[in-house]
C-alpha positions as CSV (number, residue, x, y, z in Angstrom):
1,M,27.6,-26.3,-2.8
2,P,25.3,-23.5,-2.0
3,S,26.9,-20.3,-0.8
4,E,26.7,-19.2,2.8
5,A,24.5,-16.2,1.8
6,A,22.1,-18.5,0.0
7,A,21.8,-20.6,3.1
8,V,21.2,-17.7,5.4
9,R,18.5,-16.1,3.3
10,P,15.7,-18.6,3.9
11,D,16.4,-18.3,7.7
12,F,16.3,-14.6,7.5
13,L,13.0,-14.7,5.6
14,R,11.5,-17.1,8.1
15,R,12.4,-14.8,11.0
16,K,10.9,-11.8,9.2
17,R,7.7,-13.8,8.6
18,N,7.5,-14.9,12.2
19,E,8.0,-11.3,13.3
20,K,5.2,-10.1,11.1
21,I,2.9,-12.9,12.5
22,L,3.8,-12.0,16.1
23,S,3.3,-8.3,15.4
24,F,-0.2,-9.0,13.9
25,L,-1.2,-11.3,16.8
26,L,0.0,-8.7,19.4
27,G,-1.8,-5.8,17.7
28,G,-5.0,-7.9,17.1
29,G,-4.9,-9.2,20.7
30,V,-4.9,-5.7,22.2
31,I,-7.8,-4.7,20.0
32,A,-9.7,-7.9,20.8
33,L,-9.1,-7.3,24.5
34,L,-10.4,-3.7,24.4
35,L,-13.5,-4.8,22.5
36,A,-14.2,-7.6,25.0
37,V,-13.8,-5.1,27.9
38,W,-16.1,-2.7,26.1
39,E,-18.7,-5.4,25.5
40,V,-18.6,-6.6,29.1
41,A,-18.9,-3.1,30.5
42,A,-22.0,-2.5,28.3
43,K,-23.6,-5.8,29.4
44,L,-23.0,-4.9,33.1
45,G,-24.5,-1.5,32.6
46,A,-21.3,0.4,33.4
47,I,-21.8,2.6,30.3
48,D,-25.0,4.3,29.1
49,L,-25.9,2.7,25.7
50,M,-28.0,5.8,24.8
51,F,-24.9,7.9,24.4
52,T,-22.5,5.2,23.4
53,S,-22.7,1.6,22.1
54,C,-21.0,-1.7,22.3
55,P,-19.3,-4.0,19.7
56,S,-22.2,-6.4,19.2
57,R,-24.7,-3.6,18.5
58,I,-22.3,-2.0,16.1
59,V,-21.9,-5.3,14.2
60,F,-25.7,-5.6,14.0
61,A,-26.0,-2.0,12.8
62,F,-23.4,-2.6,10.1
63,W,-25.3,-5.7,9.0
64,D,-28.6,-3.7,8.7
65,L,-26.9,-0.9,6.8
66,G,-25.2,-3.3,4.5
67,R,-28.3,-5.3,3.8
68,E,-30.2,-2.2,2.9
69,G,-27.3,-1.0,0.8
70,E,-27.2,2.4,2.4
71,I,-23.6,2.2,3.8
72,F,-22.3,1.1,0.4
73,H,-24.0,3.9,-1.4
74,H,-22.5,6.5,0.9
75,A,-19.1,4.8,0.7
76,I,-19.0,4.9,-3.1
77,I,-19.9,8.6,-3.0
78,T,-17.1,9.3,-0.6
79,G,-14.6,7.1,-2.4
80,R,-15.3,8.8,-5.7
81,V,-14.6,12.3,-4.3
82,F,-11.6,11.1,-2.4
83,L,-10.0,9.3,-5.4
84,L,-10.6,12.1,-7.9
85,G,-9.4,14.8,-5.5
86,F,-6.3,12.9,-4.7
87,L,-5.4,12.2,-8.3
88,V,-5.9,15.9,-9.2
89,S,-3.6,16.9,-6.3
90,V,-0.9,14.5,-7.6
91,V,-1.2,15.9,-11.1
92,V,-0.9,19.5,-9.9
93,G,1.3,19.1,-6.8
94,V,4.2,17.2,-8.4
95,P,5.0,19.6,-11.3
96,A,4.3,22.6,-9.1
97,G,6.7,21.5,-6.4
98,I,9.4,20.8,-9.0
99,A,8.9,24.2,-10.6
100,V,9.0,26.0,-7.3
101,G,12.0,24.1,-5.9
102,W,14.1,23.9,-9.1
103,S,15.3,27.5,-8.8
104,K,16.1,29.4,-5.6
105,W,14.4,32.5,-7.0
106,T,11.1,30.8,-7.6
107,D,11.4,29.3,-4.1
108,R,11.9,32.7,-2.6
109,A,9.0,34.1,-4.6
110,F,6.4,31.4,-3.8
111,S,7.5,29.9,-0.5
112,P,5.6,32.5,1.7
113,L,2.4,31.9,-0.3
114,I,2.8,28.1,-0.1
115,S,3.5,28.3,3.7
116,A,0.4,30.5,4.2
117,F,-1.9,28.1,2.4
118,N,-0.3,25.0,3.9
119,T,-0.9,26.2,7.4
120,T,-4.5,27.4,6.8
121,P,-7.1,25.0,8.1
122,R,-8.9,23.7,5.0
123,I,-12.2,23.3,6.6
124,A,-12.3,27.0,7.4
125,L,-12.5,27.6,3.7
126,M,-15.6,25.4,3.3
127,P,-18.2,28.3,3.5
128,L,-16.4,30.1,0.7
129,L,-16.1,26.9,-1.3
130,I,-19.9,26.3,-1.0
131,V,-20.5,29.9,-2.2
132,W,-18.2,29.5,-5.1
133,F,-18.8,25.9,-6.2
134,G,-22.2,25.1,-4.7
135,L,-23.3,22.7,-2.0
136,G,-22.3,19.4,-3.7
137,F,-19.6,17.6,-5.6
138,G,-17.6,20.7,-6.6
139,S,-17.0,22.1,-3.2
140,K,-16.1,18.7,-1.7
141,L,-13.7,18.0,-4.6
142,V,-11.9,21.3,-4.1
143,L,-11.5,20.8,-0.4
144,V,-10.0,17.4,-0.9
145,F,-7.6,18.8,-3.5
146,L,-6.5,21.6,-1.2
147,S,-6.1,19.1,1.7
148,A,-3.9,16.8,-0.3
149,V,-1.9,19.0,-2.8
150,F,0.3,20.8,-0.3
151,P,2.1,17.8,1.3
152,I,3.0,16.7,-2.2
153,L,4.0,20.1,-3.4
154,V,6.1,20.9,-0.3
155,N,7.9,17.5,-0.4
156,M,8.8,17.9,-4.1
157,Q,9.9,21.5,-3.5
158,T,12.2,20.2,-0.6
159,A,13.5,17.4,-2.9
160,M,14.6,19.9,-5.5
161,L,16.1,22.3,-3.0
162,N,18.1,19.5,-1.3
163,L,19.6,18.1,-4.4
164,D,23.3,17.3,-3.8
165,E,25.4,20.0,-5.3
166,E,28.2,17.5,-6.1
167,F,25.7,15.6,-8.4
168,R,24.9,18.9,-10.1
169,T,28.6,19.7,-10.6
170,V,29.5,16.3,-11.9
171,A,26.5,16.2,-14.3
172,K,27.4,19.7,-15.7
173,A,31.0,18.7,-16.0
174,Y,29.9,15.9,-18.3
175,G,27.9,18.3,-20.4
176,A,24.5,17.4,-19.1
177,T,21.7,19.7,-20.2
178,P,19.2,21.0,-17.6
179,W,16.6,18.4,-18.8
180,K,19.2,15.6,-18.6
181,L,20.2,16.8,-15.1
182,F,16.6,16.7,-14.1
183,T,15.7,13.2,-15.5
184,T,19.0,11.5,-14.5
185,V,19.8,13.2,-11.2
186,A,17.0,15.2,-9.7
187,L,14.0,13.0,-10.5
188,P,15.5,9.7,-9.0
189,A,16.7,11.6,-5.9
190,S,13.2,13.0,-5.4
191,I,11.5,9.6,-5.2
192,P,11.7,9.2,-1.3
193,F,10.4,12.7,-0.9
194,L,7.5,12.0,-3.3
195,L,6.5,8.8,-1.6
196,T,6.5,10.6,1.8
197,G,4.4,13.4,0.4
198,L,1.9,10.9,-1.2
199,R,1.5,9.0,2.1
200,V,0.8,12.2,4.0
201,A,-1.5,13.4,1.2
202,L,-3.6,10.2,1.4
203,G,-4.4,10.9,5.0
204,R,-5.1,14.5,4.4
205,A,-7.4,13.7,1.5
206,L,-9.4,11.3,3.6
207,L,-9.8,13.9,6.4
208,G,-10.8,16.5,3.7
209,V,-13.5,14.5,2.2
210,I,-15.1,13.5,5.5
211,G,-14.9,17.1,6.8
212,A,-16.4,18.4,3.6
213,E,-19.3,15.9,3.8
214,V,-19.9,16.6,7.5
215,F,-19.9,20.4,6.9
216,G,-21.9,20.7,3.8
217,G,-22.6,17.3,2.1
218,G,-25.9,15.7,1.3
219,E,-24.5,12.2,0.9
220,G,-21.4,10.3,1.7
221,I,-19.9,8.8,4.9
222,G,-19.3,12.2,6.5
223,F,-22.9,13.2,5.9
224,L,-24.1,9.9,7.4
225,I,-22.0,10.6,10.5
226,Q,-23.5,14.1,10.8
227,Y,-27.1,13.0,10.3
228,S,-26.8,10.0,12.6
229,G,-25.3,12.0,15.3
230,Q,-28.1,14.6,15.2
231,T,-30.7,11.8,15.4
232,F,-28.9,9.8,18.2
233,Q,-28.2,6.8,15.9
234,V,-25.0,6.1,17.8
235,E,-24.4,2.7,16.3
236,T,-24.4,4.1,12.8
237,V,-21.9,6.8,13.8
238,F,-19.6,4.0,15.1
239,V,-20.1,2.0,11.9
240,C,-19.0,5.0,9.8
241,V,-16.0,5.7,12.1
242,V,-14.8,2.1,12.0
243,L,-15.3,2.0,8.2
244,I,-13.2,5.2,7.8
245,A,-10.5,3.8,10.2
246,T,-10.3,0.5,8.3
247,F,-10.1,2.3,4.9
248,G,-7.3,4.6,6.3
249,I,-5.3,1.8,7.8
250,T,-5.6,-0.3,4.6
251,L,-4.4,2.6,2.5
252,D,-1.5,3.4,4.8
253,R,-0.3,-0.2,5.1
254,S,-0.6,-0.7,1.4
255,F,1.4,2.4,0.7
256,Q,4.0,1.3,3.3
257,G,4.4,-1.9,1.4
258,F,4.8,-0.1,-1.9
259,H,7.3,2.3,-0.3
260,R,9.4,-0.7,0.9
261,R,9.3,-2.3,-2.6
262,V,10.5,1.0,-4.2
263,D,13.3,1.4,-1.6
264,H,14.4,-2.2,-2.2
265,W,14.4,-1.6,-6.0
266,R,16.4,1.6,-5.6
267,G,18.8,-0.1,-3.3
268,G,19.3,-3.0,-5.7
269,H,20.0,-0.6,-8.6
270,R,22.6,1.7,-7.1
């Protein structure tokens, strides 16, 4: 005879699936309604299409840009800078955050500097980055790195500082070396902080690459937005904005799913 828990699980999964479908339909319905109202307002002349646009014209603009290959060329440029800058920020931010947070003395020494850089608007540094690294790939990469590294660094620093003292005491009582303490206690406990930092860093990196391209790029989605705005190509601006929003939402939802899987794994192995 199947256990009661085994019988309940399919029903639970069915309810969760239905909730996801309903949530998707509600969210999609609101967006569809807003787009329909926007389209009708444009057809009735309630909005000036010279300074704005409508969904149908945006779709046709996307089709034209895609057929010519222009939008994909700029998207690849932006994606390359975004991905490389984010990866570098992870490689640097994780060990730096651990090093700063592992000791209260390094935390006291470097926290003011980290706070100063973390609160400084990154785009304000773009003129200096252009002078130092040139008007091209280098300056954009550095700005993306600076945008993404501090959420990771600060979260790992916080994870080390908030490590439960009882865990430290028990581990030391059993003769654990500092390296053993780090690998068996500190590192597993820091995973939720790391995942939160990575999620924030993804959004910051995307903002950084678009800002860098708008400010001083010669290609990329940000540059296309800036150029299209100056030449009153409103539909192209909307196409770029929708593309960025879609990419950002896809990244965030994918990372949320990964986060839930990690949480489930950690919960099942406690």
